[in-house]
LUMNUTOR-50603 format. One record per residue: residue in three letters; residue number from 1; x, y, z of N, C-alpha, C in turn. Coordinates in steps of 0.1 Angstrom, whole numbers, plus 5000, padded with zeros to 4 digits. Example, Ala and Ser with C-alpha at 12.3 -4.5 7.8 and 13.67 -1.06 7.14 Angstrom:
<gudrens>
GUDREN  residu  num   n_x   n_y   n_z  ca_x  ca_y  ca_z   c_x   c_y   c_z
GUDREN     Ala    1  5132  4943  5078  5123  4955  5078  5132  4967  5078
GUDREN     Ser    2  5128  4978  5071  5137  4989  5071  5129  5000  5079
</gudrens>
This chain:
<gudrens>
GUDREN  residu  num   n_x   n_y   n_z  ca_x  ca_y  ca_z   c_x   c_y   c_z
GUDREN     Met    1  4706  5090  4945  4716  5080  4945  4716  5072  4932
GUDREN     Met    2  4727  5066  4929  4729  5059  4916  4723  5045  4917
GUDREN     Thr    3  4717  5040  4906  4712  5027  4905  4723  5017  4902
GUDREN     Ser    4  4721  5004  4904  4731  4994  4900  4735  4994  4886
GUDREN     Asn    5  4725  4998  4877  4728  4998  4863  4737  5010  4860
GUDREN     Glu    6  4735  5021  4867  4744  5033  4865  4758  5030  4870
GUDREN     Leu    7  4759  5021  4879  4772  5018  4885  4779  5006  4879
GUDREN     Ser    8  4772  4998  4871  4778  4986  4866  4790  4987  4858
GUDREN     Trp    9  4792  4999  4851  4803  5001  4842  4815  5007  4849
GUDREN     Leu   10  4814  5011  4862  4825  5018  4868  4838  5009  4869
GUDREN     Pro   11  4837  4996  4872  4849  4988  4873  4856  4989  4859
GUDREN     Asp   12  4849  4989  4848  4855  4989  4835  4863  5002  4833
GUDREN     Leu   13  4858  5013  4839  4865  5026  4838  4879  5025  4844
GUDREN     Ile   14  4881  5018  4855  4894  5016  4861  4903  5009  4852
GUDREN     Asn   15  4897  4998  4846  4905  4990  4837  4911  4998  4825
GUDREN     Lys   16  4904  5009  4821  4908  5016  4809  4918  5028  4813
GUDREN     Leu   17  4920  5030  4826  4930  5040  4829  4944  5037  4826
GUDREN     Asp   18  4952  5046  4823  4966  5044  4820  4973  5038  4833
GUDREN     Lys   19  4980  5027  4831  4986  5020  4842  5001  5019  4840
GUDREN     Lys   20  5009  5019  4851  5023  5016  4850  5027  5007  4861
GUDREN     Ser   21  5038  4999  4859  5043  4989  4869  5051  4996  4880
GUDREN     Val   22  5046  4994  4892  5053  4999  4904  5066  4991  4906
GUDREN     Arg   23  5065  4978  4902  5077  4969  4904  5089  4974  4895
GUDREN     Glu   24  5085  4977  4883  5096  4982  4873  5102  4995  4878
GUDREN     Val   25  5093  5004  4883  5098  5017  4889  5107  5014  4901
GUDREN     Tyr   26  5104  5005  4909  5112  5001  4920  5126  4997  4915
GUDREN     Gly   27  5126  4988  4905  5139  4983  4900  5147  4994  4894
GUDREN     Ser   28  5141  5003  4886  5149  5013  4880  5154  5024  4890
GUDREN     Thr   29  5146  5026  4901  5150  5035  4911  5162  5030  4919
GUDREN     Leu   30  5162  5017  4921  5173  5010  4928  5186  5012  4920
GUDREN     Val   31  5185  5011  4907  5196  5013  4898  5202  5027  4900
GUDREN     Ser   32  5192  5037  4900  5196  5051  4902  5203  5054  4915
GUDREN     Ile   33  5197  5049  4926  5204  5052  4939  5216  5043  4941
GUDREN     Gly   34  5217  5033  4933  5228  5024  4934  5242  5030  4931
GUDREN     Met   35  5242  5043  4926  5254  5050  4925  5261  5052  4938
GUDREN     Asp   36  5253  5052  4949  5258  5052  4963  5264  5037  4966
GUDREN     Lys   37  5277  5036  4968  5283  5023  4969  5279  5016  4983
GUDREN     Asn   38  5272  5024  4991  5267  5017  5004  5254  5010  5002
GUDREN     Val   39  5248  5012  4991  5235  5005  4988  5237  4991  4984
GUDREN     Val   40  5231  4981  4992  5231  4967  4988  5217  4962  4987
GUDREN     Val   41  5215  4952  4979  5201  4947  4977  5202  4931  4979
GUDREN     Leu   42  5192  4926  4986  5190  4912  4988  5177  4907  4983
GUDREN     Asp   43  5177  4895  4977  5164  4889  4972  5165  4874  4975
GUDREN     Ala   44  5153  4869  4976  5151  4854  4979  5147  4847  4966
GUDREN     Asp   45  5155  4847  4956  5153  4839  4944  5141  4843  4936
GUDREN     Leu   46  5137  4856  4937  5126  4862  4930  5129  4875  4923
GUDREN     Ser   47  5142  4877  4920  5147  4890  4915  5140  4894  4902
GUDREN     Thr   48  5137  4884  4893  5130  4887  4881  5116  4893  4883
GUDREN     Ser   49  5109  4887  4893  5096  4892  4896  5096  4905  4904
GUDREN     Thr   50  5105  4906  4913  5105  4919  4921  5113  4930  4913
GUDREN     His   51  5119  4927  4903  5127  4936  4894  5140  4941  4901
GUDREN     Thr   52  5144  4935  4912  5157  4938  4917  5168  4933  4908
GUDREN     Ser   53  5164  4925  4898  5174  4920  4888  5180  4931  4881
GUDREN     Met   54  5173  4943  4880  5179  4954  4873  5191  4959  4881
GUDREN     Phe   55  5190  4959  4894  5202  4963  4902  5213  4952  4901
GUDREN     Gln   56  5209  4940  4901  5218  4929  4900  5227  4930  4887
GUDREN     Lys   57  5221  4934  4876  5228  4935  4863  5238  4947  4864
GUDREN     Lys   58  5234  4958  4871  5242  4970  4871  5253  4969  4882
GUDREN     Tyr   59  5250  4963  4893  5259  4963  4904  5260  4948  4910
GUDREN     Pro   60  5265  4939  4903  5264  4925  4907  5272  4922  4920
GUDREN     Asp   61  5282  4930  4923  5290  4928  4935  5282  4933  4948
GUDREN     Arg   62  5271  4940  4946  5263  4945  4958  5249  4939  4958
GUDREN     Phe   63  5247  4928  4950  5234  4921  4950  5237  4907  4956
GUDREN     Phe   64  5227  4903  4964  5229  4890  4971  5216  4882  4969
GUDREN     Asn   65  5216  4871  4962  5205  4862  4961  5207  4851  4972
GUDREN     Val   66  5199  4851  4982  5201  4842  4993  5194  4829  4991
GUDREN     Gly   67  5187  4828  4979  5179  4816  4977  5166  4816  4984
GUDREN     Ile   68  5159  4804  4985  5146  4804  4991  5148  4803  5006
GUDREN     Ser   69  5152  4814  5012  5156  4814  5026  5154  4828  5032
GUDREN     Glu   70  5141  4832  5032  5137  4845  5036  5141  4848  5050
GUDREN     Asn   71  5140  4839  5059  5144  4841  5073  5159  4845  5074
GUDREN     Asn   72  5167  4837  5067  5182  4840  5067  5184  4854  5061
GUDREN     Met   73  5176  4857  5050  5178  4870  5043  5177  4882  5053
GUDREN     Met   74  5167  4881  5062  5165  4892  5071  5176  4893  5081
GUDREN     Gly   75  5182  4882  5085  5193  4882  5094  5206  4888  5087
GUDREN     Val   76  5208  4883  5075  5219  4889  5067  5218  4904  5065
GUDREN     Ala   77  5205  4908  5062  5203  4922  5060  5206  4930  5072
GUDREN     Ser   78  5202  4925  5084  5205  4932  5096  5220  4933  5098
GUDREN     Gly   79  5227  4922  5096  5241  4923  5098  5248  4932  5089
GUDREN     Leu   80  5244  4933  5076  5250  4942  5066  5248  4956  5070
GUDREN     Ser   81  5236  4959  5076  5233  4973  5080  5242  4978  5091
GUDREN     Trp   82  5246  4969  5099  5255  4973  5110  5270  4975  5106
GUDREN     Thr   83  5272  4972  5093  5286  4975  5087  5285  4988  5079
GUDREN     Gly   84  5274  4995  5080  5273  5008  5074  5266  5008  5060
GUDREN     Lys   85  5260  4996  5056  5253  4995  5044  5239  5000  5045
GUDREN     Lys   86  5234  5005  5033  5220  5009  5032  5213  4997  5025
GUDREN     Val   87  5205  4989  5033  5201  4976  5028  5186  4976  5023
GUDREN     Phe   88  5184  4971  5011  5171  4969  5006  5169  4954  5005
GUDREN     Val   89  5157  4949  5010  5154  4935  5010  5141  4933  5003
GUDREN     Ser   90  5140  4923  4993  5128  4922  4986  5124  4907  4984
GUDREN     Ser   91  5111  4905  4984  5105  4892  4981  5090  4895  4979
GUDREN     Phe   92  5082  4884  4977  5068  4886  4977  5063  4889  4991
GUDREN     Ala   93  5052  4897  4992  5047  4901  5005  5044  4889  5015
GUDREN     Ile   94  5039  4878  5009  5035  4867  5017  5048  4861  5024
GUDREN     Phe   95  5059  4862  5017  5072  4856  5023  5079  4866  5032
GUDREN     Ala   96  5080  4879  5027  5087  4889  5034  5082  4892  5048
GUDREN     Thr   97  5068  4891  5049  5062  4895  5062  5056  4883  5069
GUDREN     Gly   98  5051  4873  5062  5045  4861  5068  5056  4851  5072
GUDREN     Arg   99  5063  4846  5062  5073  4835  5065  5084  4841  5074
GUDREN     Ala  100  5088  4853  5072  5100  4859  5079  5096  4867  5091
GUDREN     Tyr  101  5084  4867  5095  5079  4876  5105  5088  4876  5118
GUDREN     Asp  102  5092  4865  5123  5099  4864  5135  5113  4871  5133
GUDREN     Phe  103  5119  4869  5122  5132  4875  5119  5131  4890  5116
GUDREN     Val  104  5120  4894  5110  5118  4909  5109  5116  4915  5123
GUDREN     Arg  105  5109  4908  5131  5107  4913  5145  5120  4914  5153
GUDREN     Gln  106  5127  4903  5153  5139  4902  5162  5151  4909  5156
GUDREN     Ser  107  5155  4905  5143  5167  4910  5137  5166  4924  5131
GUDREN     Val  108  5154  4928  5127  5153  4941  5121  5148  4951  5130
GUDREN     Cys  109  5136  4949  5136  5130  4959  5144  5135  4960  5158
GUDREN     Tyr  110  5136  4948  5165  5142  4948  5179  5156  4953  5179
GUDREN     Ala  111  5164  4949  5168  5178  4953  5167  5179  4968  5161
GUDREN     Asp  112  5168  4974  5157  5168  4987  5151  5178  4988  5140
GUDREN     Ser  113  5177  4979  5130  5186  4978  5119  5181  4987  5108
GUDREN     Asp  114  5191  4992  5100  5188  5001  5089  5185  4993  5077
GUDREN     Val  115  5173  4987  5077  5168  4978  5066  5155  4983  5061
GUDREN     Arg  116  5154  4982  5047  5142  4986  5040  5136  4974  5033
GUDREN     Ile  117  5125  4969  5038  5118  4958  5032  5108  4963  5022
GUDREN     Val  118  5111  4960  5009  5102  4964  4998  5096  4951  4993
GUDREN     Ala  119  5083  4949  4996  5076  4936  4992  5067  4939  4980
GUDREN     Thr  120  5068  4930  4971  5059  4930  4959  5048  4919  4960
GUDREN     His  121  5039  4919  4950  5029  4909  4949  5020  4908  4962
GUDREN     Ala  122  5016  4920  4967  5008  4921  4979  4993  4921  4974
GUDREN     Gly  123  4984  4916  4982  4970  4917  4980  4964  4907  4970
GUDREN     Leu  124  4951  4910  4967  4944  4901  4958  4950  4901  4944
GUDREN     Thr  125  4956  4912  4940  4961  4913  4926  4972  4904  4923
GUDREN     Val  126  4977  4895  4932  4986  4885  4928  4979  4875  4918
GUDREN     Gly  127  4965  4875  4919  4957  4869  4909  4957  4854  4909
GUDREN     Glu  128  4961  4847  4898  4960  4833  4897  4968  4825  4907
GUDREN     Asp  129  4978  4831  4914  4986  4823  4924  4977  4819  4936
GUDREN     Gly  130  4966  4826  4937  4956  4822  4947  4958  4826  4962
GUDREN     Ala  131  4950  4821  4970  4949  4825  4984  4963  4823  4992
GUDREN     Thr  132  4970  4813  4988  4983  4810  4996  4993  4821  4993
GUDREN     His  133  4991  4828  4982  5001  4839  4979  4995  4853  4980
GUDREN     Gln  134  4983  4854  4982  4976  4867  4983  4977  4873  4997
GUDREN     Met  135  4987  4880  5000  4989  4885  5014  4980  4897  5017
GUDREN     Leu  136  4971  4895  5026  4961  4905  5030  4962  4909  5044
GUDREN     Glu  137  4973  4905  5051  4975  4908  5065  4988  4915  5068
GUDREN     Asp  138  4995  4919  5057  5009  4924  5059  5009  4938  5066
GUDREN     Ile  139  5000  4946  5062  5000  4960  5068  4998  4959  5083
GUDREN     Gly  140  4989  4950  5087  4987  4948  5102  4999  4942  5108
GUDREN     Leu  141  5006  4932  5102  5018  4926  5108  5029  4936  5110
GUDREN     Met  142  5031  4944  5099  5042  4953  5100  5039  4966  5108
GUDREN     Ser  143  5027  4970  5108  5023  4982  5116  5024  4979  5131
GUDREN     Gly  144  5022  4966  5135  5023  4963  5149  5037  4962  5155
GUDREN     Leu  145  5047  4963  5146  5061  4962  5151  5066  4976  5155
GUDREN     Pro  146  5071  4977  5167  5078  4989  5171  5089  4992  5162
GUDREN     Arg  147  5091  5005  5159  5102  5011  5150  5099  5010  5135
GUDREN     Met  148  5090  5001  5131  5087  4999  5117  5078  5010  5112
GUDREN     Arg  149  5081  5016  5100  5073  5025  5093  5067  5018  5081
GUDREN     Val  150  5055  5021  5078  5047  5014  5067  5042  5023  5057
GUDREN     Leu  151  5046  5021  5044  5043  5030  5033  5037  5022  5021
GUDREN     Val  152  5026  5027  5015  5020  5021  5004  5017  5031  4993
GUDREN     Pro  153  5026  5031  4983  5024  5041  4972  5011  5039  4964
GUDREN     Ala  154  5006  5050  4959  4994  5049  4951  4996  5046  4936
GUDREN     Asp  155  5008  5049  4931  5011  5046  4917  5026  5046  4915
GUDREN     Ala  156  5030  5045  4903  5044  5044  4899  5052  5056  4903
GUDREN     Arg  157  5047  5068  4901  5054  5080  4904  5057  5082  4919
GUDREN     Glu  158  5046  5078  4927  5048  5079  4941  5057  5068  4946
GUDREN     Thr  159  5058  5057  4939  5067  5046  4943  5081  5051  4942
GUDREN     Glu  160  5085  5058  4931  5098  5063  4930  5102  5073  4942
GUDREN     Gln  161  5092  5082  4945  5094  5091  4956  5096  5084  4969
GUDREN     Ile  162  5088  5074  4972  5089  5067  4984  5103  5059  4985
GUDREN     Ile  163  5107  5052  4974  5119  5045  4975  5131  5055  4977
GUDREN     Arg  164  5130  5066  4971  5141  5076  4973  5140  5081  4988
GUDREN     Tyr  165  5128  5083  4993  5127  5087  5007  5133  5077  5017
GUDREN     Val  166  5130  5064  5015  5135  5054  5024  5150  5052  5023
GUDREN     Tyr  167  5155  5055  5011  5170  5055  5008  5177  5066  5016
GUDREN     Glu  168  5171  5077  5016  5177  5089  5023  5175  5089  5038
GUDREN     Asn  169  5166  5080  5043  5163  5080  5057  5166  5066  5063
GUDREN     Arg  170  5169  5066  5076  5173  5054  5082  5161  5045  5085
GUDREN     Gly  171  5162  5032  5082  5151  5022  5085  5150  5019  5099
GUDREN     Pro  172  5141  5009  5103  5134  5000  5093  5122  5006  5087
GUDREN     Phe  173  5119  5002  5074  5108  5006  5067  5102  4993  5060
GUDREN     Tyr  174  5088  4994  5058  5082  4984  5050  5074  4991  5039
GUDREN     Val  175  5077  4988  5026  5070  4994  5015  5063  4983  5008
GUDREN     Arg  176  5050  4985  5005  5041  4975  5000  5038  4978  4985
GUDREN     Leu  177  5041  4969  4976  5039  4971  4962  5030  4960  4956
GUDREN     Ser  178  5023  4963  4945  5014  4954  4938  5022  4946  4927
GUDREN     Arg  179  5016  4935  4924  5021  4928  4912  5016  4934  4899
GUDREN     Glu  180  5004  4939  4899  4998  4944  4887  5003  4959  4884
GUDREN     Lys  181  5002  4963  4872  5004  4977  4868  4992  4985  4875
GUDREN     Val  182  4996  4996  4880  4987  5004  4889  4982  5016  4881
GUDREN     Pro  183  4969  5020  4882  4964  5032  4875  4972  5045  4880
GUDREN     Val  184  4975  5053  4870  4983  5065  4873  4974  5076  4880
GUDREN     Val  185  4978  5081  4891  4971  5091  4899  4978  5104  4898
GUDREN     His  186  4992  5104  4898  4999  5116  4900  5006  5121  4886
GUDREN     Asp  187  5006  5134  4884  5014  5139  4873  5025  5148  4878
GUDREN     Ser  188  5027  5148  4892  5038  5156  4898  5042  5149  4911
GUDREN     Asp  189  5053  5154  4916  5058  5148  4929  5051  5154  4941
GUDREN     Thr  190  5043  5146  4948  5035  5152  4959  5037  5145  4972
GUDREN     Phe  191  5045  5134  4972  5046  5126  4985  5053  5134  4996
GUDREN     Arg  192  5047  5134  5007  5053  5139  5020  5051  5128  5031
GUDREN     Tyr  193  5062  5124  5036  5062  5113  5046  5053  5117  5058
GUDREN     Gly  194  5044  5108  5062  5036  5110  5073  5024  5119  5071
GUDREN     Lys  195  5022  5124  5059  5011  5133  5056  5002  5127  5045
GUDREN     Ala  196  4989  5128  5048  4979  5124  5038  4978  5135  5027
GUDREN     Glu  197  4976  5130  5015  4975  5139  5003  4960  5141  4999
GUDREN     Thr  198  4956  5153  4998  4942  5155  4993  4942  5154  4978
GUDREN     Ile  199  4935  5144  4973  4933  5142  4959  4921  5150  4954
GUDREN     Thr  200  4910  5150  4961  4898  5157  4958  4892  5163  4971
GUDREN     Asp  201  4888  5175  4970  4881  5181  4982  4866  5177  4982
GUDREN     Gly  202  4861  5178  4994  4847  5175  4996  4842  5177  5010
GUDREN     Asp  203  4829  5179  5012  4824  5183  5025  4814  5173  5031
GUDREN     Asp  204  4809  5163  5024  4799  5154  5029  4805  5142  5035
GUDREN     Val  205  4816  5137  5030  4822  5124  5034  4836  5124  5030
GUDREN     Thr  206  4845  5117  5037  4859  5116  5033  4861  5101  5030
GUDREN     Ile  207  4867  5099  5018  4872  5086  5014  4887  5085  5016
GUDREN     Met  208  4891  5077  5025  4906  5075  5027  4910  5062  5021
GUDREN     Ala  209  4919  5063  5011  4923  5051  5003  4938  5050  5004
GUDREN     Thr  210  4943  5038  5001  4957  5036  5000  4960  5026  4989
GUDREN     Gly  211  4972  5028  4983  4977  5019  4973  4968  5019  4960
GUDREN     Ile  212  4965  5008  4955  4958  5006  4943  4944  5012  4943
GUDREN     Leu  213  4938  5014  4955  4925  5019  4955  4923  5034  4956
GUDREN     Val  214  4935  5041  4955  4934  5056  4955  4928  5060  4941
GUDREN     Ala  215  4931  5054  4930  4925  5057  4917  4911  5054  4917
GUDREN     Ala  216  4907  5043  4923  4893  5039  4924  4885  5049  4932
GUDREN     Ala  217  4891  5054  4943  4884  5064  4951  4882  5077  4944
GUDREN     Lys  218  4892  5081  4935  4891  5093  4927  4879  5092  4917
GUDREN     Val  219  4878  5080  4911  4867  5078  4901  4854  5078  4909
GUDREN     Ala  220  4853  5071  4920  4841  5071  4928  4836  5085  4932
GUDREN     Ser  221  4846  5093  4936  4843  5107  4940  4837  5115  4929
GUDREN     Asn  222  4842  5113  4917  4837  5121  4905  4822  5117  4903
GUDREN     His  223  4819  5104  4904  4806  5100  4901  4796  5103  4913
GUDREN     Leu  224  4801  5103  4925  4792  5107  4936  4788  5122  4935
GUDREN     Lys  225  4797  5130  4929  4794  5144  4927  4782  5146  4918
GUDREN     Gln  226  4781  5137  4908  4770  5138  4899  4756  5135  4906
GUDREN     Gly  227  4757  5127  4917  4745  5124  4925  4743  5134  4937
GUDREN     Gly  228  4751  5145  4937  4750  5155  4948  4757  5152  4961
GUDREN     Ile  229  4767  5142  4960  4775  5139  4972  4789  5144  4970
GUDREN     Ser  230  4793  5153  4979  4807  5159  4978  4816  5151  4987
GUDREN     Ala  231  4825  5143  4980  4833  5133  4987  4848  5137  4986
GUDREN     Arg  232  4854  5140  4997  4868  5143  4998  4876  5130  4997
GUDREN     Val  233  4887  5130  4989  4895  5118  4988  4909  5121  4993
GUDREN     Leu  234  4914  5113  5002  4927  5114  5008  4935  5102  5004
GUDREN     Asn  235  4947  5104  4999  4957  5093  4996  4965  5091  5009
GUDREN     Met  236  4963  5079  5015  4970  5076  5028  4982  5067  5024
GUDREN     Ala  237  4992  5073  5018  5004  5066  5015  5012  5061  5027
GUDREN     Thr  238  5012  5069  5037  5018  5065  5050  5008  5060  5059
GUDREN     Ile  239  5009  5047  5062  5000  5040  5071  5005  5041  5085
GUDREN     Lys  240  5018  5040  5087  5024  5042  5100  5037  5050  5098
GUDREN     Pro  241  5038  5062  5104  5028  5068  5113  5016  5074  5106
GUDREN     Ile  242  5004  5072  5111  4992  5077  5104  4992  5092  5106
GUDREN     Asp  243  4986  5099  5097  4985  5114  5098  4972  5117  5106
GUDREN     Arg  244  4975  5117  5119  4963  5119  5128  4956  5133  5126
GUDREN     Asp  245  4964  5143  5123  4958  5156  5121  4948  5156  5109
GUDREN     Ser  246  4952  5150  5098  4943  5149  5086  4931  5141  5089
GUDREN     Val  247  4933  5130  5097  4921  5122  5100  4911  5129  5108
GUDREN     Val  248  4916  5136  5119  4907  5143  5128  4901  5155  5120
GUDREN     Lys  249  4908  5162  5112  4903  5173  5104  4891  5168  5095
GUDREN     Ala  250  4893  5156  5089  4883  5151  5080  4871  5147  5088
GUDREN     Ala  251  4873  5141  5100  4862  5138  5109  4854  5150  5113
GUDREN     Arg  252  4860  5161  5116  4854  5173  5120  4846  5179  5109
GUDREN     Glu  253  4852  5180  5097  4847  5187  5086  4837  5180  5078
GUDREN     Thr  254  4838  5166  5077  4828  5159  5069  4819  5150  5077
GUDREN     Gly  255  4823  5146  5089  4815  5138  5098  4813  5123  5094
GUDREN     Arg  256  4819  5119  5083  4818  5105  5079  4831  5101  5072
GUDREN     Ile  257  4835  5089  5074  4847  5084  5067  4845  5070  5062
GUDREN     Val  258  4850  5068  5050  4850  5055  5043  4865  5052  5041
GUDREN     Thr  259  4870  5040  5045  4884  5037  5042  4883  5026  5031
GUDREN     Ala  260  4893  5026  5022  4894  5016  5011  4908  5011  5010
GUDREN     Glu  261  4909  4998  5010  4923  4992  5009  4922  4977  5004
GUDREN     Glu  262  4932  4973  4997  4934  4960  4992  4941  4951  5003
GUDREN     His  263  4933  4949  5014  4939  4943  5026  4927  4939  5034
GUDREN     Ser  264  4929  4931  5044  4919  4927  5053  4914  4940  5060
GUDREN     Ile  265  4901  4940  5063  4895  4951  5071  4900  4952  5085
GUDREN     Tyr  266  4907  4941  5089  4913  4941  5103  4927  4944  5102
GUDREN     Asn  267  4931  4954  5111  4945  4958  5113  4952  4964  5101
GUDREN     Gly  268  4944  4970  5092  4950  4978  5081  4947  4993  5083
GUDREN     Leu  269  4945  4999  5071  4942  5013  5071  4929  5016  5079
GUDREN     Gly  270  4918  5008  5077  4906  5011  5084  4907  5010  5099
GUDREN     Ser  271  4915  5001  5104  4917  5000  5118  4925  5012  5123
GUDREN     Arg  272  4935  5016  5116  4943  5027  5121  4935  5040  5122
GUDREN     Val  273  4926  5042  5111  4918  5054  5111  4908  5053  5122
GUDREN     Ser  274  4902  5042  5124  4892  5040  5135  4898  5043  5149
GUDREN     Glu  275  4910  5039  5151  4917  5041  5164  4918  5056  5166
GUDREN     Val  276  4921  5064  5156  4923  5078  5157  4910  5085  5160
GUDREN     Val  277  4900  5082  5153  4887  5089  5155  4881  5085  5168
GUDREN     Thr  278  4883  5073  5172  4877  5069  5185  4884  5076  5197
GUDREN     Glu  279  4896  5079  5196  4904  5086  5206  4902  5101  5206
GUDREN     Ser  280  4900  5106  5194  4901  5121  5192  4888  5128  5188
GUDREN     Tyr  281  4880  5122  5179  4868  5128  5174  4859  5118  5168
GUDREN     Pro  282  4851  5111  5176  4843  5100  5172  4833  5103  5161
GUDREN     Val  283  4834  5096  5149  4824  5097  5139  4823  5082  5133
GUDREN     Gln  284  4813  5080  5125  4812  5067  5119  4823  5064  5108
GUDREN     Val  285  4829  5053  5109  4839  5049  5099  4834  5036  5093
GUDREN     Lys  286  4833  5035  5079  4830  5023  5072  4842  5018  5065
GUDREN     Arg  287  4846  5006  5068  4858  5000  5063  4855  4991  5050
GUDREN     Leu  288  4861  4995  5039  4860  4987  5027  4873  4979  5025
GUDREN     Gly  289  4873  4966  5025  4885  4958  5023  4880  4944  5022
GUDREN     Val  290  4889  4934  5024  4886  4920  5023  4880  4917  5037
GUDREN     Asn  291  4868  4911  5037  4860  4910  5050  4863  4896  5057
GUDREN     Asp  292  4874  4895  5063  4878  4884  5072  4877  4870  5064
GUDREN     Thr  293  4883  4870  5052  4883  4858  5044  4896  4858  5036
GUDREN     Phe  294  4899  4846  5031  4910  4845  5022  4906  4848  5008
GUDREN     Gly  295  4916  4851  4999  4913  4853  4985  4911  4840  4978
GUDREN     Glu  296  4912  4840  4965  4911  4829  4956  4918  4831  4943
GUDREN     Ser  297  4919  4820  4935  4926  4822  4923  4917  4828  4912
GUDREN     Gly  298  4922  4837  4905  4914  4844  4894  4922  4855  4888
GUDREN     Lys  299  4917  4861  4878  4923  4873  4872  4923  4885  4881
GUDREN     Ser  300  4934  4892  4882  4935  4902  4892  4924  4912  4893
GUDREN     Trp  301  4920  4918  4882  4910  4929  4883  4896  4923  4884
GUDREN     Glu  302  4894  4910  4880  4881  4904  4882  4880  4901  4897
GUDREN     Leu  303  4891  4897  4904  4890  4895  4918  4887  4908  4926
GUDREN     Met  304  4893  4919  4921  4890  4932  4928  4875  4935  4926
GUDREN     Asp  305  4870  4932  4915  4855  4935  4913  4847  4925  4922
GUDREN     Lys  306  4851  4912  4923  4843  4903  4931  4842  4907  4945
GUDREN     Tyr  307  4854  4912  4950  4855  4916  4964  4851  4931  4966
GUDREN     Ser  308  4845  4937  4956  4840  4951  4957  4851  4961  4959
GUDREN     Leu  309  4863  4958  4956  4874  4967  4958  4876  4975  4945
GUDREN     Asn  310  4866  4984  4942  4865  4991  4929  4857  5003  4932
GUDREN     Pro  311  4855  5012  4922  4847  5024  4924  4833  5021  4928
GUDREN     Met  312  4827  5011  4922  4813  5007  4926  4812  5004  4941
GUDREN     Gly  313  4822  4996  4946  4822  4993  4960  4824  5005  4969
GUDREN     Ile  314  4832  5014  4965  4834  5027  4972  4821  5035  4972
GUDREN     Val  315  4815  5036  4960  4802  5044  4959  4792  5038  4968
GUDREN     Asn  316  4790  5025  4968  4780  5018  4977  4783  5020  4991
GUDREN     Ser  317  4796  5020  4995  4800  5022  5009  4796  5036  5014
GUDREN     Val  318  4799  5046  5005  4796  5060  5008  4780  5062  5009
GUDREN     Glu  319  4773  5056  5000  4758  5057  5001  4753  5051  5014
GUDREN     Glu  320  4759  5040  5018  4754  5033  5030  4757  5042  5042
GUDREN     Ile  321  4768  5048  5043  4771  5056  5055  4763  5069  5054
GUDREN     Met  322  4760  5074  5042  4751  5086  5042  4737  5083  5047
GUDREN     Lys  323  4732  5071  5044  4719  5067  5049  4719  5067  5064
GUDREN     Val  324  4729  5061  5070  4729  5059  5084  4730  5073  5091
GUDREN     Asn  325  4737  5082  5085  4739  5095  5092  4728  5105  5089
GUDREN     Lys  326  4718  5102  5081  4708  5111  5078  4699  5113  5090
</gudrens>
């Protein structure tokens, strides 16, 4: 096993990876699909930050800034969808899912409206805005809603694929994006809705990661291999519906699972995976995430390191589960 000194530089390795903005890709993809005159976009006075402003400049007659009124925005989105529009709604995750939850539940999900909520600035990487803006519960909130599908792209390329997928398919959808530029994981189009993607094969343990932590899981797997641990890495871009077959397959073949997410350990990826293995093939699951606490103000990547949401945290989690299972 690796010593702390051997692991201390791993967070720096993530910081040196090539990164691209998922928000910018979201904005440019909206412009591309905006050729369809049925596409409309709503924002709550944050279009510069969410990059829906790109769509606004290209198609001003189909962009609606509702102001600081997220609840109303969800109701308007639902109404527009029933006129035949393909509706995209954006704001920060804390507002789109927290402040507007009741309207998402009633006007979007209960009404079965064709609405796509694409929230940016999720998780700890909101950074200096602090705990009040660091949404760590949104995956749980949205996963718990009937009819809602929940997607978390691993990088910019997968973001484009997911935005195109939700455009081509009827909502409701929730897509979770980061504020920070995200390490590049993909060099080709690999996204398949409802299916886990194998990033790295392995036999001793499976690391199931989502969003910004997929790159960290890949780095961790490479270093675990040097210590004789063969770690499979799965990119769980679709949180709901969870890929039950891949989860059970991993449980059967590796016997150990570590989940990694920039989200509370409660009601996120770790909870979804635990539910599957408990029902179908019980194995030990270790959940790496924010452990029942709020975030704090600080630089994005320094916060990720403080909360162990980095390759070192994943390596430590794997080594802990390996000890228990010996």
